[in-house]
N, C-alpha and C positions, 0 to 999 in steps of 0.2 A: 288816325288809326294806323298802326304799324302792321306790316305783314309778319305773320309768324314764320320763323325759320324752320325748315324741316329737320334741322339737326337734333333736337330733343326727341322727335318721333323716330328718327333713324336710330338713335342710341337705344331707345326703348325696344325697338324691333330686334336689334342686334343682341341685346340682353336676353330677350325671350328665346331667340334661336339658339343662343349659347346654352341656356338652361335645358332646352329640349335635346340638343345634341349631347350634353353631358349625361342626361338621363338615359338616352339610348345607349351611349357608350358603357355606362355602368351596368345596364341590363345585359349587354353582350359580354362584358368582362366577368360577370358573376352568374354563371349558368345555374339552373335550378337542379343541382345535384347534391346528394348528401355529402357531408364533410368526409366521411370515411373513404370515399373514392379518391379524395386528394392525397390520402396517406399511402396509397398503393405504390410501391416502387415502379418507376418508369412512366408514371402518369404525368403529363405536362398540362399546363393551363389550356392550351389550344385543344387538347383531347377532351377536357371537361366540357368545353363549349360544344364540340361535336357530339359527345355523349348526350348532353342535355337536349340538343336539337333532334336527336334520334331516339328519345324515350328511355335512355339508359340513365337512371337517376339514383340507383342504389348499387351497393356491392353485389347483391344478388342478381340484379339485372345484368351486370357485367359478367358475373360468373356463368350465367346462362348462355353467353355468346359463344359462338364457334369462331375459330380463327378467320374463316372466310367472311364472317359478319364484319370483322374489323378491317381486313386487308382487301376484300373484294374477291371476285372470281370471274371466270369466263366459262361460257357454255358454247358448245359447237353443235350445230344442227345442220348436217349436210355441209354445204360450202359457207354457211353463214356462221359467224362467230359473234356472240353477244357478250359484252363486258359489263359486269355489274360492279360498280364502285362500292367499296366497303365504307364503313363509317369513318375510318381513318385513312381512306384511300388517297386523299390529297396530301397526306403527311408522309415523310420518308420513314416508314416503319417496315421492318422486315417481319416475315411470318414468325421467326424465332422470338422477336421482341413482343409481338402480340400474344404468342403462346405464353410467355412469361407473365405478362400482365393478367391474362385470363386465369392462369394457374394461381397467382397470388390472390386474385379475387375469390377463387374457389376455396382457398385455404382460409381466408378471412371470413368467408360466409359459413365456414364450418362444414363444407361439403366433403372435403378431404383433409387429411392430416399432412403437415409438412414432413418431408423426408428427413430423417435424422442422419447426420453424417456418420459413416462407419470409420472406425479407427484401424 
């Protein structure tokens, strides 16, 4: 009787972990948001992940956001200051960039019309 080597078992476990890891990576990389969000100028893949994690799944959801929702805000009560991180707070986004993204979402949602350039 020969002793079984642990190598086949080890390889099988590695393959299972690799499949699980690939599955998790795919889910993180493909957020549950509608494709139209991807077409808005200024939107990056990392933003789509943050939007999906915070319930912003449609252009209308994004259009309903205020700039503070994306960038964050602070509140002062007496000597105490409370910082509220925005959905995109950990990304290097200016208020102007967030305003532009929200404006584009509102145009695409049909809430407002795009400004026509004057000659």
